[in-house]
Phi, psi and omega in degrees: 000135181268142175270135182274155176293336181297316180291330177293328179288321182288334184303309179298326179294314180294325176295319179296317178297320179297317179295319178297317179295321178295319179296320180297325182279343184258086170052045172232165176218159178261122180294133179298323187274305184267349177061029176256158176277136179222156176299143183298335183295335184262003185298135175239140177277134177227086185069236178270004184246168177240134182229162176278164182302322180296315179290326177301313179297316180298312181295322177297315179299318179296321178294320178297316179299317180297318179294321180294322178294326179291328183288340183286000000 
């Protein structure tokens, strides 16, 4: 039986997907704001969602600006 070049092309893609799925299952989370995977140790709660520290700071700053505009 001959192996086709098509299966050789799919192999690296399937390996990458397998690695991504393993990473997702191993102590990582998807940030609600930037939608990237981050280590679970840096997770911050943002209401019912989880965000990374960078997005937590950004969202906090935006909320502060919004509140200051309301006070005027």
